[in-house]
C-alpha positions in Angstrom: -33.2 -62.9 -14.5 -34.4 -59.3 -15.1 -36.8 -58.5 -17.9 -35.9 -55.9 -20.6 -38.7 -53.5 -21.3 -38.9 -52.4 -24.9 -39.6 -48.7 -25.9 -43.1 -47.8 -26.8 -42.3 -47.6 -30.5 -41.0 -51.2 -30.5 -44.1 -52.3 -28.6 -46.3 -50.8 -31.3 -44.3 -52.5 -33.9 -44.7 -55.8 -32.0 -48.4 -55.3 -31.9 -48.5 -54.7 -35.6 -46.4 -57.8 -36.2 -48.9 -59.8 -34.1 -51.8 -58.5 -36.2 -50.0 -59.6 -39.4 -49.2 -62.9 -37.9 -52.8 -63.5 -36.9 -53.8 -63.2 -40.6 -51.2 -65.6 -41.7 -51.5 -67.9 -38.7 -53.9 -70.5 -40.1 -52.0 -71.5 -43.1 -48.6 -71.6 -41.3 -50.1 -73.4 -38.3 -51.3 -76.2 -40.5 -47.9 -76.7 -42.1 -45.7 -76.3 -39.0 -48.2 -76.7 -36.1 -48.4 -74.4 -33.1 -45.1 -75.1 -31.3 -43.3 -72.9 -33.9 -45.5 -69.9 -33.0 -45.0 -70.4 -29.3 -41.2 -70.6 -29.8 -41.3 -67.2 -31.7 -43.3 -65.7 -28.7 -40.7 -66.9 -26.3 -37.8 -65.6 -28.4 -39.1 -62.0 -28.5 -39.6 -61.1 -24.9 -37.8 -57.8 -25.2 -40.5 -56.5 -27.5 -43.0 -57.0 -24.7 -45.4 -58.7 -27.3 -45.3 -62.3 -25.9 -48.8 -62.0 -24.4 -50.2 -60.8 -27.7 -48.5 -63.6 -29.6 -49.7 -66.1 -27.1 -53.3 -64.9 -27.5 -53.0 -65.1 -31.3 -51.5 -68.6 -31.1 -54.3 -69.7 -28.8 -56.9 -68.3 -31.2 -55.3 -70.2 -34.1 -55.2 -73.4 -32.3 -58.8 -73.3 -31.1 -61.4 -75.1 -33.3 -63.9 -73.1 -35.2 -67.0 -72.1 -33.3 -65.5 -73.0 -30.0 -65.9 -69.4 -28.7 -62.2 -68.5 -29.0 -60.6 -65.6 -30.9 -61.7 -65.2 -34.5 -59.6 -67.0 -37.1 -59.0 -63.8 -39.1 -59.4 -60.4 -37.6 -61.0 -57.7 -39.7 -58.7 -55.8 -42.1 -59.9 -52.5 -40.6 -58.3 -53.2 -37.2 -55.0 -54.1 -39.0 -55.1 -50.8 -40.9 -55.8 -48.8 -37.8 -52.8 -50.4 -36.1 -50.6 -49.4 -39.0 -51.9 -45.9 -39.0 -51.3 -45.5 -35.3 -47.8 -46.8 -35.8 -47.2 -44.2 -38.5 -48.5 -41.4 -36.4 -46.2 -42.4 -33.5 -43.2 -42.5 -35.9 -44.1 -39.1 -37.3 -44.4 -37.6 -33.8 -41.1 -39.1 -32.9 -39.5 -37.6 -36.0 -41.0 -34.2 -35.2 -39.6 -34.4 -31.7 -36.2 -35.4 -32.9 -36.2 -32.5 -35.4 -37.2 -30.0 -32.7 -34.4 -31.3 -30.5 -31.9 -31.0 -33.3 -33.0 -27.4 -33.9 -32.5 -26.6 -30.2 -29.0 -28.2 -30.3 -28.0 -26.1 -33.3 -29.2 -22.9 -31.6 -27.2 -23.8 -28.4 -24.1 -24.5 -30.6 -24.4 -21.0 -32.1 -24.7 -19.5 -28.6 -21.6 -21.4 -27.4 -19.6 -20.2 -30.4 -20.7 -16.6 -29.8 -19.8 -16.8 -26.1 -16.4 -18.3 -27.0 -15.8 -15.3 -29.2 -16.7 -13.0 -26.4 -14.3 -14.8 -24.0 -11.5 -14.5 -26.6 -12.1 -10.7 -26.9 -12.2 -10.2 -23.1 -8.9 -12.2 -22.7 -7.3 -10.0 -25.3 -8.4 -6.9 -23.4 -7.1 -8.3 -20.1 -3.7 -9.1 -21.7 -3.5 -5.6 -23.1 -4.2 -4.0 -19.7 -1.7 -6.3 -18.1 1.0 -5.3 -20.5 0.3 -1.6 -19.7 0.4 -2.3 -16.0 3.8 -4.1 -16.3 5.1 -1.2 -18.3 4.1 1.2 -15.5 1.6 2.9 -17.8 -0.8 5.4 -16.1 -4.0 3.5 -15.3 -5.9 6.8 -15.1 -6.2 6.7 -18.9 -8.4 3.6 -18.6 -10.6 4.7 -15.7 -14.3 5.2 -16.7 -13.8 4.0 -20.3 -15.4 0.6 -19.9 -14.0 -2.8 -21.1 -13.6 -1.6 -24.7 -10.8 0.9 -24.0 -10.8 4.3 -25.5 -13.3 4.9 -28.3 -13.9 1.2 -28.9 -17.2 -0.5 -28.2 -17.1 -3.2 -25.5 -17.9 -6.8 -26.3 -21.5 -8.0 -26.1 -22.3 -9.9 -23.0 -25.4 -11.9 -22.2 -27.9 -10.1 -20.0 -31.5 -10.3 -18.8 -34.2 -9.4 -21.2 -32.1 -9.7 -24.4 -29.7 -12.0 -26.1 -26.7 -9.6 -25.5 -26.0 -6.3 -23.8 -23.2 -4.2 -25.2 -21.0 -2.2 -22.8 -20.9 1.6 -23.3 -18.3 2.9 -25.7 -17.8 6.2 -23.8 -16.9 7.2 -20.2 -19.8 6.9 -17.8 -19.9 9.6 -15.1 -16.7 11.3 -13.9 -13.5 9.4 -13.3 -12.0 9.6 -9.8 -9.0 11.9 -9.3 -5.6 10.2 -9.6 -4.2 9.1 -6.3 -1.2 11.2 -5.0 2.0 9.2 -4.7 3.5 8.8 -1.2 6.6 10.9 -2.3 4.4 14.0 -2.8 2.5 13.6 0.4 5.7 13.4 2.5 7.7 16.0 0.6 7.1 18.6 3.4 8.0 16.4 6.4 11.2 17.2 8.4 14.5 16.2 6.8 15.3 12.5 7.1 11.7 11.4 7.6 10.7 10.9 3.9 11.1 8.1 1.4 14.5 6.9 0.3 16.4 7.8 -2.8 15.9 5.4 -5.7 18.8 3.2 -6.7 21.4 4.9 -8.9 20.1 8.4 -8.1 22.4 11.1 -6.8 20.6 14.1 -5.0 22.3 17.3 -4.1 20.3 19.2 -1.5 21.4 22.6 -0.3 19.6 24.0 2.8 19.6 27.2 4.8 18.5 27.3 8.4 18.0 30.3 10.6 17.6 29.8 14.4 16.6 32.5 16.9 17.1 31.8 20.6 16.7 34.2 23.5 16.8 33.7 27.3 16.1 36.0 30.2 17.2 34.7 33.6 17.2 36.2 37.1 19.5 34.5 39.6 19.6 35.4 43.3 22.4 34.1 45.5 21.8 35.1 49.1 19.1 35.3 51.7 15.8 37.1 52.0 15.0 38.6 55.4 11.5 39.7 54.6 9.8 40.1 51.3 11.5 42.9 49.4 14.7 42.9 51.6 17.4 40.7 50.2 21.1 40.2 51.2 23.4 38.7 48.6 24.0 38.8 44.8 21.4 39.4 42.2 22.3 38.6 38.6 20.1 39.1 35.5 21.1 37.8 32.1 19.6 38.6 28.8 21.0 36.6 25.9 20.0 36.8 22.2 21.5 34.3 19.8 21.1 34.2 16.0 22.5 31.3 14.0 22.5 30.8 10.3 23.6 27.4 9.0 24.2 26.6 5.3 24.4 22.9 4.6 25.5 21.0 1.6 24.0 17.5 1.5 24.6 14.6 -0.9 22.3 11.5 -1.0 22.9 8.4 -3.1 20.6 5.5 -3.6 22.8 2.4 -3.3 19.6 0.2 -3.9 15.9 0.8 -3.7 16.0 0.1 0.0 19.4 1.6 1.0 20.8 5.1 0.8 23.8 7.0 2.0 24.1 10.7 2.9 26.9 13.1 3.7 26.3 16.5 5.3 28.7 19.4 5.6 27.4 22.5 7.4 28.8 26.0 7.6 27.7 28.2 10.5 27.5 31.9 11.2 26.7 32.8 14.8 25.9 36.2 16.4 25.4 36.3 20.2 24.6 39.3 22.3 24.8 38.8 26.1 24.0 41.4 28.7 24.7 40.6 32.4 23.5 42.8 35.3 24.9 42.2 38.8 23.7 43.9 41.9 25.9 44.0 45.0 26.7 47.2 46.8 26.5 48.8 43.4 25.1 47.8 40.0 27.5 46.3 37.4 26.4 46.0 33.8 28.4 44.0 31.4 27.6 43.5 27.6 29.2 40.9 25.5 28.9 40.7 21.7 30.4 37.7 19.9 30.5 36.6 16.3 31.9 33.4 14.8 31.7 31.5 11.5 33.2 28.3 10.3 32.7 24.7 9.4 30.4 22.7 11.6 30.3 19.0 12.5 30.2 16.9 9.4 27.8 13.9 9.4 27.5 10.6 7.6 24.2 8.6 7.6 22.8 5.3 6.3 19.1 4.6 5.9 17.7 1.1 5.2 14.0 0.3 4.5 13.1 -3.0 6.2 9.9 -3.8 4.4 8.2 -3.0 1.1 5.0 -0.9 1.0 1.8 -3.1 1.0 -1.5 -1.4 1.0 -1.8 0.9 4.0 0.6 -0.9 6.2 3.5 1.1 7.8 6.9 1.2 6.2 9.8 1.0 8.6 13.2 2.6 7.9 16.3 2.2 10.1 18.8 5.0 10.4 22.4 5.2 11.6 24.0 8.7 11.9 27.6 9.4 12.8 28.6 13.0 13.8 32.2 14.1 13.7 33.9 16.9 15.6 35.2 18.8 12.6 33.7 22.1 14.0 35.3 24.3 16.7 34.4 22.8 20.1 33.4 24.8 23.2 36.8 24.1 24.8 38.7 25.4 21.7 37.6 29.0 22.0 39.4 31.6 24.2 38.5 32.4 27.8 39.3 35.4 29.9 40.6 35.4 33.5 37.1 35.0 34.8 36.4 32.0 32.7 34.1 33.8 30.3 34.3 32.7 26.7 35.7 35.2 24.2 34.5 33.3 21.2 31.7 31.0 19.9 31.8 27.3 19.1 30.7 26.0 15.7 30.5 22.4 16.8 29.9 20.2 19.8 33.6 19.1 20.1 32.6 15.4 20.5 31.9 12.4 18.3 28.4 11.0 18.5 26.5 8.0 17.1 22.7 8.1 16.7 20.8 4.9 15.8 17.0 5.2 15.2 14.0 3.9 13.4 11.3 5.9 11.5 8.0 4.8 10.0 5.7 6.0 7.2 2.1 4.8 7.3 -0.2 5.7 4.4 -3.7 6.6 5.6 -5.5 8.2 2.7 -5.6 11.0 2.0 -2.6 11.6 4.5 0.6 9.9 5.4 1.5 9.5 9.1 5.2 9.6 10.0 7.2 9.3 13.2 10.3 7.8 14.8 12.6 7.4 17.7 16.3 7.8 18.0 19.1 7.7 20.7 22.1 10.0 20.5 25.2 8.7 22.2 28.1 11.1 22.8 31.5 9.6 23.1 33.3 11.1 26.2 36.9 12.3 26.1 39.6 13.9 28.3 39.8 17.6 27.7 42.7 18.3 30.1 42.6 22.1 29.5 42.9 25.1 31.9 39.8 27.3 31.6 40.4 30.5 33.7 42.2 29.1 36.7 40.3 25.7 36.7 41.5 22.5 35.1 38.9 20.7 33.1 39.4 16.9 33.0 37.1 14.3 31.5 33.9 15.4 30.0 30.9 13.1 29.3 28.3 15.1 27.3 24.7 14.1 28.1 23.1 11.7 25.7 19.7 12.4 24.2 16.5 10.5 23.4 14.3 12.0 20.8 10.9 11.1 19.4 8.6 12.7 16.9 5.2 12.2 15.2 3.2 14.0 12.5 1.4 13.7 9.2 1.8 14.9 5.6 -1.0 15.9 3.3 -1.1 16.8 -0.3 -3.7 19.4 -1.2 -3.0 19.1 -4.9 -0.3 17.7 -7.2 1.9 20.8 -6.5 1.4 21.8 -2.9 1.6 19.7 0.3 2.1 20.4 4.0 2.9 18.6 7.2 2.3 19.0 10.9 4.2 17.3 13.7 5.8 17.5 17.1 9.3 16.6 18.2 10.6 16.2 21.8 14.2 15.7 23.0 15.2 14.6 26.5 18.9 15.5 27.2 20.6 13.7 30.0 22.9 15.7 32.4 26.5 16.4 31.3 29.2 15.1 33.7 32.4 17.2 34.0 35.6 16.8 36.0 36.4 20.3 37.3 39.6 20.2 39.3 39.1 17.6 42.0 35.3 17.7 41.8 32.8 16.1 39.5 30.0 18.3 38.4 26.7 17.3 36.8 24.4 19.7 34.9 20.6 19.6 34.9 18.6 17.5 32.4 16.9 19.4 29.6 13.5 19.1 27.8 13.5 20.5 24.3 10.1 20.3 22.6 9.0 21.9 19.4 6.1 22.0 17.0 6.9 21.4 13.3 5.1 22.8 10.3 6.3 22.2 6.8 5.3 23.3 3.3 6.3 21.9 -0.1 5.7 23.4 -3.5 6.6 21.5 -6.7 8.1 24.0 -9.2 8.6 21.3 -11.9 8.2 17.6 -12.2 11.7 17.2 -10.6 12.3 20.4 -8.6 10.6 20.8 -5.2 10.9 23.8 -2.8 10.5 22.9 0.9 10.0 25.3 3.7 9.9 24.2 7.4 9.2 25.9 10.6 10.1 24.7 14.1 8.6 26.6 17.1 9.9 25.9 20.6 7.3 25.1 23.2 9.6 24.4 26.2 11.9 26.7 28.1 15.1 25.1 26.9 14.0 25.0 23.2 15.0 27.7 20.7 12.3 30.3 20.0 12.0 29.6 16.2 13.9 27.8 13.5 13.2 28.3 9.7 14.7 25.9 7.2 14.6 26.2 3.4 15.6 23.1 1.3 15.6 22.5 -2.5 16.9 19.1 -3.8 18.5 18.7 -7.3 19.7 15.7 -9.2 18.6 12.4 -10.7 19.8 9.3 -12.3 23.6 9.0 -12.9 
């Protein structure tokens, strides 16, 4: 059985009780004998005073003069025990009062901190409500936790009970981040962000293309350098094309848009052919043509939503019609030379592709790939004295990459490169099957965008050919109009 140890205060009280009992022991021992005192000692083990009681009992039982404990201890020792007990009680009371004061101070600090937490939670809720309402967060940058013109809550800090946050902006707030739409406004057409749901955009554009070729063809043999037998033909061709396009884009949803494009072309070609046989023959041809080009219909779908600086992928599907005048619909002379110009390809085509936009502050990288498939058809038309049968125009694979950068909220520019590989065209001419050469068309792209108003943007793009088969230069001017309908 385990013993219970009494606290010091109870021990002192037990000692005091022993002192008092020692004074009263003789008279009570005579009346009730010593077993009663011994029973009391055994009944109070938790006071840890049994040894003292036992000593007192032994002293009471011993005969006078036998050398035991004195029958009645001096009164001074009893008073000293009582005074010691009082001092201990006073010290304990002082300690309890001190602890109560500390607890009261801690309660005040807890109440104060709870008030600070309530104030901070109210500020967080207010900022969250602004964020959900798409309020500009720039108005809160650099203003501290207290908002605009309101002192921040006091927070505990080293060296003081509380440290108040500044009630005015500290330093200079960072410039607002440019949205992706502004950084890609100058990229080539069809590479930017999609139209928002329910918005209808009308975008007129004007494109000027200049293409010139100078070719020297020799059909014959060369005996020695400088002496040639056969036909020498030199061709100098300059072609100017002006295309005005009316484009309509509609946002079906935030991730799907549809577009319709109807172009109108004006062409001016000047061709000069020099042939050298026995005598020189010079032939100049000047041709002009205007009319509707090939109408197009496109769908664009955004596969994923923008997350941080991860790329956004957009799938495209473009269908090109044959509404323009094809190359086999113009007139030809008896030599098979065209007497007019085409305003379209004369074939239907389908072009699937995928583009991407990848934010990389402070720029946005763009790029994409596409495959243009021409649907072959039977022409069955006599050109000169030759019958043209089935024609399979060469398909094309295209890829481009570049970046857009906003210098300020109004002006942005883009740089990029585009390359097209055009497969050979297969044509049935009479009883033979002819195949043309493949073509490489590469060009450098440079675009500029200037924001006239919050909704009106003027875009200017330049495309400079870098391969032999590419046009010399192409200039495009675009300006979208419209909004929510």
